[in-house]
C-alpha positions in Angstrom: 22.8 -22.2 -17.6 23.6 -18.7 -16.5 20.9 -17.4 -18.7 18.2 -19.4 -16.8 19.5 -18.2 -13.5 19.3 -14.6 -14.6 15.7 -15.2 -16.0 14.7 -16.8 -12.7 16.2 -13.9 -10.7 14.4 -11.4 -12.9 11.1 -13.3 -12.4 11.6 -13.2 -8.6 12.4 -9.5 -8.7 9.3 -8.8 -10.8 7.1 -10.7 -8.3 8.7 -8.8 -5.4 8.1 -5.5 -7.1 4.5 -6.5 -7.6 4.1 -7.4 -4.0 5.7 -4.1 -2.9 3.4 -2.1 -5.1 0.4 -3.9 -3.7 1.6 -3.3 -0.1 2.1 0.4 -0.9 -1.4 0.7 -2.5 -2.9 -1.0 0.6 -1.0 1.4 3.0 -2.1 4.4 1.0 -5.7 3.2 1.1 -5.4 2.6 4.9 -4.0 6.2 5.3 -6.9 7.6 3.4 -9.4 5.7 5.5 -7.7 6.9 8.7 -7.8 10.5 7.5 -11.5 10.2 6.7 -12.2 8.8 10.1 -10.3 11.7 11.7 -12.2 14.2 9.7 -15.5 12.6 10.7 -14.5 12.6 14.3 -13.4 16.3 14.1 -16.8 17.1 12.5 -18.6 15.3 15.3 -16.6 17.1 18.0 -17.4 20.5 16.4 -21.1 19.6 16.3 -21.1 18.6 19.9 -19.4 21.8 21.1 
């Protein structure tokens, strides 16, 4: 029925939203790690100067 199709569509959209949220969280974590590395390298450069 049409109802079942809508429910399936909703389920798929929920799963996709969940995946996107996970990807965004992963990218944000990656960005934080990169910023931390850069800060550490900057600190090392200043120490060596």
